[in-house]
TORKOL-4160 file (C-alpha; in steps of 0.2 Angstrom, whole numbers, padded with zeros to 4 digits, m for minus):
165
<pt num="1" X="m0137" Y="0493" Z="0152"/>
<pt num="2" X="m0146" Y="0496" Z="0135"/>
<pt num="3" X="m0142" Y="0495" Z="0121"/>
<pt num="4" X="m0146" Y="0511" Z="0114"/>
<pt num="5" X="m0136" Y="0524" Z="0111"/>
<pt num="6" X="m0139" Y="0545" Z="0105"/>
<pt num="7" X="m0130" Y="0549" Z="0090"/>
<pt num="8" X="m0133" Y="0565" Z="0083"/>
<pt num="9" X="m0146" Y="0565" Z="0067"/>
<pt num="10" X="m0138" Y="0576" Z="0056"/>
<pt num="11" X="m0120" Y="0569" Z="0057"/>
<pt num="12" X="m0125" Y="0551" Z="0055"/>
<pt num="13" X="m0135" Y="0556" Z="0038"/>
<pt num="14" X="m0119" Y="0567" Z="0030"/>
<pt num="15" X="m0111" Y="0550" Z="0035"/>
<pt num="16" X="m0124" Y="0536" Z="0026"/>
<pt num="17" X="m0125" Y="0549" Z="0012"/>
<pt num="18" X="m0104" Y="0550" Z="0010"/>
<pt num="19" X="m0103" Y="0530" Z="0010"/>
<pt num="20" X="m0119" Y="0530" Z="m0004"/>
<pt num="21" X="m0106" Y="0540" Z="m0015"/>
<pt num="22" X="m0089" Y="0532" Z="m0008"/>
<pt num="23" X="m0094" Y="0515" Z="m0008"/>
<pt num="24" X="m0103" Y="0515" Z="m0027"/>
<pt num="25" X="m0086" Y="0522" Z="m0032"/>
<pt num="26" X="m0076" Y="0507" Z="m0022"/>
<pt num="27" X="m0086" Y="0496" Z="m0030"/>
<pt num="28" X="m0085" Y="0502" Z="m0048"/>
<pt num="29" X="m0066" Y="0499" Z="m0044"/>
<pt num="30" X="m0065" Y="0483" Z="m0038"/>
<pt num="31" X="m0077" Y="0477" Z="m0051"/>
<pt num="32" X="m0065" Y="0486" Z="m0064"/>
<pt num="33" X="m0048" Y="0480" Z="m0056"/>
<pt num="34" X="m0057" Y="0462" Z="m0057"/>
<pt num="35" X="m0060" Y="0464" Z="m0074"/>
<pt num="36" X="m0041" Y="0473" Z="m0077"/>
<pt num="37" X="m0036" Y="0455" Z="m0067"/>
<pt num="38" X="m0047" Y="0443" Z="m0079"/>
<pt num="39" X="m0042" Y="0453" Z="m0096"/>
<pt num="40" X="m0023" Y="0449" Z="m0090"/>
<pt num="41" X="m0026" Y="0430" Z="m0086"/>
<pt num="42" X="m0038" Y="0430" Z="m0103"/>
<pt num="43" X="m0021" Y="0439" Z="m0111"/>
<pt num="44" X="m0009" Y="0425" Z="m0104"/>
<pt num="45" X="m0020" Y="0413" Z="m0105"/>
<pt num="46" X="m0018" Y="0415" Z="m0123"/>
<pt num="47" X="m0001" Y="0421" Z="m0125"/>
<pt num="48" X="0003" Y="0401" Z="m0114"/>
<pt num="49" X="m0008" Y="0393" Z="m0129"/>
<pt num="50" X="0001" Y="0403" Z="m0144"/>
<pt num="51" X="0018" Y="0398" Z="m0134"/>
<pt num="52" X="0012" Y="0377" Z="m0132"/>
<pt num="53" X="0007" Y="0378" Z="m0152"/>
<pt num="54" X="0023" Y="0385" Z="m0155"/>
<pt num="55" X="0032" Y="0374" Z="m0146"/>
<pt num="56" X="0022" Y="0359" Z="m0155"/>
<pt num="57" X="0027" Y="0366" Z="m0171"/>
<pt num="58" X="0046" Y="0368" Z="m0169"/>
<pt num="59" X="0047" Y="0351" Z="m0160"/>
<pt num="60" X="0037" Y="0342" Z="m0176"/>
<pt num="61" X="0049" Y="0353" Z="m0186"/>
<pt num="62" X="0065" Y="0347" Z="m0177"/>
<pt num="63" X="0059" Y="0329" Z="m0177"/>
<pt num="64" X="0056" Y="0330" Z="m0196"/>
<pt num="65" X="0072" Y="0339" Z="m0198"/>
<pt num="66" X="0080" Y="0326" Z="m0188"/>
<pt num="67" X="0073" Y="0314" Z="m0197"/>
<pt num="68" X="0082" Y="0324" Z="m0215"/>
<pt num="69" X="0098" Y="0323" Z="m0207"/>
<pt num="70" X="0098" Y="0305" Z="m0202"/>
<pt num="71" X="0094" Y="0302" Z="m0222"/>
<pt num="72" X="0107" Y="0315" Z="m0228"/>
<pt num="73" X="0118" Y="0306" Z="m0214"/>
<pt num="74" X="0113" Y="0287" Z="m0222"/>
<pt num="75" X="0116" Y="0297" Z="m0239"/>
<pt num="76" X="0135" Y="0303" Z="m0236"/>
<pt num="77" X="0140" Y="0286" Z="m0228"/>
<pt num="78" X="0135" Y="0279" Z="m0244"/>
<pt num="79" X="0141" Y="0289" Z="m0256"/>
<pt num="80" X="0160" Y="0288" Z="m0245"/>
<pt num="81" X="0158" Y="0273" Z="m0246"/>
<pt num="82" X="0156" Y="0270" Z="m0264"/>
<pt num="83" X="0169" Y="0285" Z="m0267"/>
<pt num="84" X="0182" Y="0273" Z="m0255"/>
<pt num="85" X="0178" Y="0257" Z="m0268"/>
<pt num="86" X="0181" Y="0268" Z="m0284"/>
<pt num="87" X="0197" Y="0274" Z="m0277"/>
<pt num="88" X="0204" Y="0258" Z="m0272"/>
<pt num="89" X="0201" Y="0252" Z="m0290"/>
<pt num="90" X="0209" Y="0268" Z="m0297"/>
<pt num="91" X="0223" Y="0264" Z="m0285"/>
<pt num="92" X="0224" Y="0246" Z="m0292"/>
<pt num="93" X="0225" Y="0253" Z="m0308"/>
<pt num="94" X="0236" Y="0265" Z="m0307"/>
<pt num="95" X="0248" Y="0250" Z="m0296"/>
<pt num="96" X="0246" Y="0238" Z="m0310"/>
<pt num="97" X="0251" Y="0253" Z="m0322"/>
<pt num="98" X="0264" Y="0257" Z="m0313"/>
<pt num="99" X="0272" Y="0239" Z="m0312"/>
<pt num="100" X="0269" Y="0235" Z="m0330"/>
<pt num="101" X="0280" Y="0251" Z="m0335"/>
<pt num="102" X="0294" Y="0246" Z="m0321"/>
<pt num="103" X="0293" Y="0228" Z="m0329"/>
<pt num="104" X="0296" Y="0236" Z="m0346"/>
<pt num="105" X="0308" Y="0249" Z="m0340"/>
<pt num="106" X="0316" Y="0235" Z="m0332"/>
<pt num="107" X="0319" Y="0225" Z="m0347"/>
<pt num="108" X="0326" Y="0241" Z="m0355"/>
<pt num="109" X="0340" Y="0241" Z="m0343"/>
<pt num="110" X="0344" Y="0226" Z="m0342"/>
<pt num="111" X="0346" Y="0225" Z="m0363"/>
<pt num="112" X="0358" Y="0241" Z="m0361"/>
<pt num="113" X="0368" Y="0231" Z="m0349"/>
<pt num="114" X="0370" Y="0218" Z="m0359"/>
<pt num="115" X="0376" Y="0229" Z="m0375"/>
<pt num="116" X="0387" Y="0239" Z="m0363"/>
<pt num="117" X="0394" Y="0223" Z="m0356"/>
<pt num="118" X="0396" Y="0217" Z="m0374"/>
<pt num="119" X="0408" Y="0233" Z="m0377"/>
<pt num="120" X="0416" Y="0232" Z="m0362"/>
<pt num="121" X="0422" Y="0215" Z="m0365"/>
<pt num="122" X="0426" Y="0221" Z="m0385"/>
<pt num="123" X="0435" Y="0235" Z="m0380"/>
<pt num="124" X="0447" Y="0222" Z="m0366"/>
<pt num="125" X="0450" Y="0211" Z="m0382"/>
<pt num="126" X="0455" Y="0224" Z="m0395"/>
<pt num="127" X="0467" Y="0232" Z="m0378"/>
<pt num="128" X="0473" Y="0215" Z="m0378"/>
<pt num="129" X="0478" Y="0211" Z="m0395"/>
<pt num="130" X="0486" Y="0230" Z="m0394"/>
<pt num="131" X="0498" Y="0225" Z="m0378"/>
<pt num="132" X="0512" Y="0213" Z="m0387"/>
<pt num="133" X="0526" Y="0213" Z="m0375"/>
<pt num="134" X="0541" Y="0224" Z="m0384"/>
<pt num="135" X="0556" Y="0212" Z="m0387"/>
<pt num="136" X="0570" Y="0227" Z="m0389"/>
<pt num="137" X="0575" Y="0243" Z="m0378"/>
<pt num="138" X="0572" Y="0258" Z="m0393"/>
<pt num="139" X="0588" Y="0268" Z="m0397"/>
<pt num="140" X="0591" Y="0285" Z="m0399"/>
<pt num="141" X="0576" Y="0300" Z="m0398"/>
<pt num="142" X="0564" Y="0284" Z="m0400"/>
<pt num="143" X="0566" Y="0279" Z="m0382"/>
<pt num="144" X="0557" Y="0294" Z="m0379"/>
<pt num="145" X="0544" Y="0291" Z="m0391"/>
<pt num="146" X="0525" Y="0285" Z="m0383"/>
<pt num="147" X="0520" Y="0268" Z="m0388"/>
<pt num="148" X="0503" Y="0266" Z="m0397"/>
<pt num="149" X="0500" Y="0254" Z="m0382"/>
<pt num="150" X="0505" Y="0269" Z="m0371"/>
<pt num="151" X="0493" Y="0281" Z="m0380"/>
<pt num="152" X="0477" Y="0270" Z="m0378"/>
<pt num="153" X="0478" Y="0266" Z="m0359"/>
<pt num="154" X="0481" Y="0286" Z="m0359"/>
<pt num="155" X="0463" Y="0290" Z="m0367"/>
<pt num="156" X="0456" Y="0275" Z="m0358"/>
<pt num="157" X="0462" Y="0279" Z="m0342"/>
<pt num="158" X="0447" Y="0289" Z="m0336"/>
<pt num="159" X="0434" Y="0273" Z="m0343"/>
<pt num="160" X="0432" Y="0259" Z="m0328"/>
<pt num="161" X="0441" Y="0245" Z="m0331"/>
<pt num="162" X="0427" Y="0227" Z="m0335"/>
<pt num="163" X="0427" Y="0223" Z="m0319"/>
<pt num="164" X="0421" Y="0240" Z="m0313"/>
<pt num="165" X="0403" Y="0244" Z="m0315"/>
């Protein structure tokens, strides 16, 4: 057996011509696909670089913002502490003022109470001097006439006795 075969020459030439036409088109299509793939990869690489750069910028901004935030928090804590000290001073001043006003009011009330007690004592002395015991029974219509002491007693019944305050 030999390795030789009989092939129709025209058919083989037609097939070679078809291959010459088809193969370059396929090669061109493969080159286009390859170029398109490289372009897509290049675009993806550029986009990835942009994303990384943007992430680095954002990270730097956030780090800077965090520093500003921490500085602002420190400043706010200082302001609050200062305000608390000032508020305590104001409260202390208000308490001192209120204590002074209450002490003055207490002194005034005490003076007024002493005046009231002296007035009651004076009235008690006066009432005692009016209340002289009656020695004789009144006769006739005089038995029904009210005594001056009774009139004074009736008038002062609304006032509390000297012992009640």
